[in-house]
Each structure stands twice: as C-alpha cells, then as structure tokens.
N, C-alpha and C positions, 0 to 999 in steps of 0.2 A: 326653695324646692318647688318643682313644677309638676303638675299632673294634667295630662291631656284629658279634655272633657270627653266622656263616653256615657251619655245618658239618653234615654229615648226622648223623642220630641214630645213635649207636653201639648195637650189641647185643653181648651177652656170651654166649659159648658156642654150642652147637648149638641153633638155634631149634626143632628137632624134639624136643628133650628138655625136657619140661615142668617137670622138677625143677631145671633150671639157672636161676640168677637172671638176670633181664632188667630194665632200667630201665623204669619206667612212662612212657608217653607224656606229653609236657609238660616241665615244668622239670627233672624228674629225668633224662630222656633228654638234654636240652640240656646239663646239667651234666656228664654222663658223656662227651658228645661233645667237650667243651672240653679235650682233653688238652694242647693247645698252650699253655694258660694256666698260668703258674707257680703262682699262688696263687688259689684259688677258694673263696668262702664261699657255702654253699648253705643256704637256710632262711628262717626268719621265723616261720611259724605252727607251732603244735604239731600233731603228727600229719601233717607234710608229707613223711615218708619220709626224714628227714635221716640217721639212723644207717645205714639200709639203703643210702643213696647212698654213704656213705663206704666201707662194706664192699664194695659192688659196684664202685666205681671202682678199688679196688686190684686186682680180679680181671682187669682188662683186659690187664695185661701179665705175668701169671704165667708165660706161655710163654717169657719171657726167662730163666727158671731162676734160678740163684744170683745173677745180676746184679740181679734185682728184689728189693730188700730194703726192707721197709716197717716203720713204727712208728706206732701210734695212741695218743692220750692222752685220758684223762679226769682230772678233778681229784682224785677220791678213789677208793679201791679198791672200795667198795660200788657206785659208779656204773660202774666198769669191769666188775664181775661181770655186770651186765645186758647190757652190750655183748658180752662173751665168749659169753654164752648165745645171743644172736642170731647171732653170727658162726659158731658151731658149726652152726646150722641152715642158713645160707647156704652154708658152705664144705664141708659133708659130701659133697654130690654131686660135688665136684671132687676127692675123695680126700684132702683136707687132714687132717692129724693134729695135734691140739692137745697140745703138750708142757706139762703142768701146771707142772713145776718151772721151766721157762724162760718160761712164759706167752707161748708163741710158736706160731703156726700154721705148719706146714711142708707145702708142697704137693709132689706127686710130681715136679714139674719142678725142685724145689730152691728155689723162691721162698719167702720167709719174711715173716711179719707179726708183729711184737712187740706185745703188749698191755701198756700201762704207764699209771701215774698219776703226775702231777706236781702236788704240792700247793702248792709255793712256788717262787720263782725259783731259790733255792739248789739245789733238786733237779735242776735242769738241768745243773749242773756235772758230774755223773757221765757225761754224754753227750758231753763234749768229745772230739774225735777220732773220733767215730762217723761212719759214712757211710750215708745212706739215699737211695733213689731215690724214695720215696713217704713223706710224713709227713701224718698225719691228726690233727685236733683235734675231738673231739665236745663240743658245748655250750661253745663258746669264751667266751661271756659269763659262765661260772662263775668264770673267773679275773679278779682285780681290774684287771688291765692286760694289755698285750701283751708284757711283758718276757720271760716264759717262751717265748712264741710266737717272738719275734725271736731269742732265744738259740738255740733248736733249729733255726731256719731256716738257721743256719750249717752244719748237718749235711746239708743237701740237696746231695749231690754224688755223683759216680760215677767210679771209676777205670777203668771199662770203656766210657765214652762213651755211656751210656744216654741216649736223646734226650729222652723226655718225662718228665724228673724233675719232680715237682710236689708242692705242698702243698694239702691239702684240709681244709676245716673246716665245721662246722655251728654254728648258733646260733639262739636265740629272742630277741626283744626282752626287755629287762629284765635283771636280774642285776647284780652289782657291776661287771662289765666292759662294761655296755651302751654307755657313751660311747666307750670305747676302740675297740670293734669297729665302732660306728657311724661314728666319725671315719675309720677306716682303710678300711673296705669299703663303707659305705653312702653317706656324704656325697658322695664324688666323683661318684656317679651313683645318686641315690635310687631310681630305677625299675629299676636293674640292667640286665642283658643287654648291657653294653658292656665291652670290654676296655680297661683303663687301663694305659698304658705308663709305666714309670719308668726314668729314665736315671741311674745312679749316677755318682760322681766319676770313675770309670775308664772311663765310656762304655758300661758294660754295661747292656743293656736287660732288664728283668724286667716281667712283666705280672701284673695281678690283676683279679679280676672278682667281682661279686655276682650270683647268680641267685636271685631270690625264689621261695618256694613257699608255697602256702596249703593248708589242711587239705583243701579240696575237690579239690586236685590228686592226692591219694592215693586213687585209685579203689578200690584193694583194701581200704583201711581203711573207706571209706564203704560198700562192699558187705558186708564182714564184721561191721562194728559200726555199723549205721545210727543208733544212739542217741548216738554220740560227740559230735556237735555240740550236741545238746540238753543233754548233761551239762556241756559247756563253758559253755553259756549260764547254767547254774545257779550259776556262780561268784559272781555278784552285782555285782561292779564292772564297769561298762560299759567302762572303760579296759582292764581285764584281758581281757575278752571280745574286744574289738576287736584287741588285740595277738595273742592266741592264735589267733583265727580267721583274721585277715587278714595276720598278720605285719607289723603296722604299727609301724615303728621310731620314729614320732613320739609314741607314748604309752609310758608306763612301767608295767611290771607290778610288783606287790608294793610299791607306793610307800609309804614311811613317812609322807609328807604328801600324801594324796590330796585334802586340802582346798585345796591350791594351785591357782589358776586364772589363766590369762593374762588372761581377761576381767575377773575381779574384782580382781586385785592389781597388774597391770602398767598403768602410766599414762604418758601423754606428759609429757616434762619441761616445767616451767613455772617462772616466776620466783617464788621463795618470799619471804614477808615477812622483813625483816631481823631482826625481834625474836624470831623463832622460835628456840628453843634448838637448837644444833647440836653434835653430838659424833661421834667416830669410834670404830670397833672394828676389831680386827685379829687375825688368826690367823697366827702366824709360820711360815715355811717356807723351806727352802733347796733340798734335793734334791727336795722336793715343793713345790707352789706356796704362796706367801704370799698373803694377801688382806687388803685394807683397804676398809672401808665407811664412808661418811659419811652421817649420818642427821640429820633435822630432826624436831622434835616440833611437831605442829599445836597451837597454843595456844587456838584458838577455831574453831568450825565455819567451814570455808572453801570457797567455791564455786569449783570448777575448770572447770565447764562449766554451761550452763543447767540449774538444778535438780539438779546433781550436787555434793554436798558431802562434804568430808573431815571426819570427826568430831573434836572436840577430844580431844586425848590420843593421836591416831594418830601412828605413826612413819612417816616417808617415808625410804627409802634412795635417796639422790639421786646418789651417785657411787660408783664401784668402781675399785680398782686391784688387778689380779690378776697375780701374778708367775709366769707359766708360759712355756714355750718353744714353745707351740702344740701340744704333745702332751699329751693328757689325763693329769693327775696327775704331770707332770714340771715341776720348778721351774727357776728361773734361776740359783740358787746365788750370788745377789748378797750382798755384805757388808751389814751392818745400816746402816752409814753411808750407803751409796748409796741404800738403800730410803728412809731418812729424808729425804734430799735431794729425792727425787721427791715424797714426801708433802708437804713444805714447798711445793714448786712447785704441786702440785694445790690446796692450800688457800689460796693467795694470794687475799685479799679476803674469806675466810670468818672468822667469829668462832667458833672452836671452843672450847666450854666445857670439854670434858674428853675423854680417850681411855681405852679399856680394851683390854687385850691378853691373850692366853692366858698363864697362869702360867708355862708352860715357857720363855717368852722371858726370864724372870728368872733362869734357870739360869746360874751363873757358875763352872762347874767348871774352866775354863781362862782366867781373866781376866774382864774386864767382860762382863756379859751382853748379849744383843742389845738388850734394852730400855734398858740403861744407855748403850750406844753410840749409840742413837737419841736419847736424852735429851741427849747431848753436842752433837747437831746441832739441838737445840731442839724435838724432837718427843717429848713426854712422854706416858707412859701410866701407868695404875695397873693392878694385877692384876685380871683379870676373874673373876667368879664362874664356876667351871668345874663346877657341878652339872649333869651331863649330862641326867638325866631331868627335873629341874626346868626346865632351860633349854629342852629340847624341848617340854615342856608349855607354856612361855611362847610359843614360836613357834606352836604349834598354836592357843593361845587368841587370839593376834593375827590369825592367818589366818582364824579363824572370826568373830571380832569380836562384834558385838552384833546382836540381833534375828533371829538365825538359828533355824531349826527343826531340832532335832537329828535329826529323821527324814528330812530333805530335804537333798540336796546336801552331805552330810557336816556339816551344821549351819552352813554359811557364810552369814552375813547381811551386815551392813555391816562390812567388815574394819577392823581397827585397825592394819594395816600395808599400805603401798603401796611400789612400787618403780618408779623410772624405767626405761623400756624400754632405756636405754643400759647398764644394769647386767647385761650379758648372762650373766655366769658364775653369779650367784645364780639367775637365771631358768633357766639350763641345768642346774644341779646340784641345786637344792633338790627338784624333783619326781623326781629320779633316785635319791634316797636310798632304801635298802632296809631292811627289818626285819632285825635281827640274829637269826640262827637260834637262837643259844644264849641270848639275852636279848631276848624280843619287845618289851620296853618301850623298848629302845634301838635305834639304827640301826646298820647294818653299817659299821664303821670302815674296811673294805677299799676302800670306794668313794671317790670324789672329794668329800670333805666339807668342804673348807677354807672355801668361801664360806658354807655353812650354819653352820659353827662360828662364823665371824665374826659372822653375824647373831645367833646364840644369845648370844654375849658381849654384844652391844649391847643386846638385849632384857632380859637379866638386870640390866643397869645401870639400867633404868627399869621396875621391876616393874609388871605390870598383869594383872588376872585377869578373865576373861570372866564377866559376871554370869550367875547361874543363871536359866534361863527360868522365868518365873512360872507356877506351877501353875494350871491352869484351875479355877475354883471349881465344884464339882459341886453341883447342887441337892439339898436334903434332901427326899426324896420324902414322908417322913412328915409334915413340916410343910406341904408342898404340899397334902396331902389335907385338912388342917384350915383352910387359908388361905381368906380371902374374896377376891372379885374385886379389891377395893381394895388388899388386901395384895399380891397378885400384881402389880398395876400399879405400886405404889410400889417394889417390889424388882426390877423387870424388868431394870435395868442390871446387877444382880449376876450374872445368868445369861446375859447376852449374850456371844457369843464375840468 
C-alpha cells in the first residue's frame, strides 16, 4: 500500500541563527519532514547532501534528552572518520561534545549519537540487547547485502515510548549491495516519494520510503564548487556519469563487464535446430543461490531475423534455473537430489551432451558430494575449470565477439554469446559485478555472482579467443616518393581503409 508524502517541510533549530543546520529546499527537506516513516532511504546521485541529511535528521529530536539515543554506521573505520569530521562541524553550534574514547556525540540535553563501523554481519552480534530510537546507515550499498541492516533493525525500540523511532540510510547506485538496496527500497516505487506499508505476521505495520536526490538539488555544493559536475563528467564512462549525476538505479557504476549490452546480447527466444550441441553449467549453492544454465552452440551462421545472423561458434544461453527465495543472494537450501529432479524435468526433450559444475560441488567431507548425489538421480557433471581470471577473460572475449573496434563501445562488435531474455538472473547480475578493490583483475566476490560464475564455467568448457584486430597497413612514404603513377594505381588496394 502506498501513500504519497504530504507533510510540511521541517526546519531545525532557530531560523534566526545562521550557524544552525537547516535542510535544503527540495528532497532533503522532504526527507527530514518524513519523521512518521519507519525506514527511509535518501539519495541516488553523488553530491546530493546524503551524509548531511543523516546527521541533520538526528538533530530533530535531541530535545527529548537521554530518551533520544542514536547510532550511525559506515562499513569501515576510515570511512567513519570522514563522517565524524562533518558531524563535528554540524553539531558544534548545538553544544555537542565528541567523546573520542566512546566515539559518541553527547548533546547538552543528554541525547547521544554513537559513531560505529560494521564490516561484516558477525559484527552486529555485539549490539544484541541494545536500544536505539534512531539508526543511520551511510552508503548502504557498500555492504554486500542487507543482513547487517536487518539485524540491527531489531535494536529500534524504546522503553520510554518515543513516538518517532526511525531508521535512515543513504546510498548511491552501484557497489556490491546495489541489487539488495534496489530490491528493498527502489523497486517497490522506482520514482520514490511514496510510503510503502508492510504488515508483519503479528499485524504490526511498518513503513518504508525512498526519496531520490540529484547533485543539482544540492544548491550549496553547486554554489561553492561550480566545477563539480564538470569533474564528474570527466570520469569517462557514460553509465557512471549518468548514475552519479542523476542517481539512476537502472545503470551500474564500476561495472566489471561494461561490455554487456541489452541491445547487443539479449535476444528473443526462438526454436533452435536440433543438431546444435547443447550442454549445461552449474554453480552450486544452498544458503546462497544455486544456478543452472543451458547453452547451445551455433554450428553455422544462422538467421534469426531478416539480415540478422548469429555467427558460427557463438554460444546461446537459452534456459536458466536459479535457486533463490526472492531475496538477493539468499538461497533455497534444497538438497542436491531435489535440485537434480528439477534439472531432469527442465531438460525433458533436450539432448544434453555434457555438464560442468564448480569443483566445490565434489567436496565429500561428510558423505557423498552434491555432484555425486545428483549423479544418482541421473544428472551428471564433470568438474569445471575454475580459473577465475582466465574464465572472466573468456566471458569478456565472447561479449566483445568479432569485428569490434577496441576504441568504440568497449570493443563490442558481433558478439559470440547471446542470451534469451527469459534468463533474467544472468541479465540482472552480470552487469552488476564490480571490480575487486584488492585485485583489479578479478571481480568482487561479495556481490551476487552465482549466475556469472555459472556462465564462466560454461565458457571455459568451450574455449574461444577473440581474434586480434588486423593492424591497418601504413604506407611507406619513402617508396611513395619514388613510385610512378602506374605503381600507385596498382597498389591502391593496399592503402585503402
């Protein structure tokens, strides 16, 4: 159920005191005024005033004194230091003292705000039993999923009956947690500005909301740093610029595979010739999703539309079986025998030549391995080649294909891989893969990489290398000076582009 926000813009502090923080008109003011919403995600674009919003939103209820207890999280301590620096600037006019040992701001009224970092889900265990009336998360997409967010959500309570207890967070598109944040806050209402009501099993109603912000909404930044947008445009990637300027959640920043294109690689399903080689690849998962792909190899140039041909040797991923519970990166915990039974059902009528699966499925520390149990059901696999860097290179080569210009569109020409539009999870997660910050040659394994891993295993079972573009022959100008008109005419084809 959705409710359009209709509240007066809130102000903080005495308007006659210029040194007290006030929300900027527009999205920031609307977000501050939405105290009645339990969970609110503010942001989208870089420079949209997200961190200031979080710090300012907490200020609204500091007059409640010791009853008003807050905590704000960043994923790492260095990130937290920058937030603390900004908080000191905003909170100083209110007489707040920062206790370094406790990493806590204490206001004269007795209200407190803790500054903390949570790197992994296990770090949340130390907060069991805590009570907070205000919880903040800065740059929520830096976490690979919402597990930490949801664990800490249990701490939102008050023994003193505080009315507007709330959770506030900020985020940019991209990052390892892009899909989790997008699914929870953005997808229910992509344009934002509506309150979404949830009713739990006990009939309790909670609300959540997304308020988008763009860099141009931050008038203070635009006035103090007029060259900011120009610098963002120099990033180079049009997808990255669009995401950072407009807060567009439909594009992915920092993509590991910017070569992927819906227009180039995603095709309508069609009936494939029976003689094409077909095979399957799989990435095993239980607590996290498993993924099975079925592929066909184009044996000869094949016309799928007038004058649109698939090249010989191209791979088509035509079916996908993804074992998740509807929450990004959360699996079904099915036993291997049940998974195998579904695989058998899906491939009825197919002539599958072979299957490959990630080597971990052959681990048999406590009895038959997952792969062995599936083999007992008639679904056989061999171990896949798990060379990650080589595998990702193979994916990139097939994405780029042949006849591409390396200086244009990431070098994508005629692809050597296509996917039916019904394979929604590889289409969803492949462009979302991020570069690993510690190993730029690899992708970040904290993201939802099960479908891309499945694709990698399949490609490694049928090696293909993108041909190097032919070097353009440069004319020998010394010979040209001595050449006759007949010589130039006879050799004209050698120098044509």
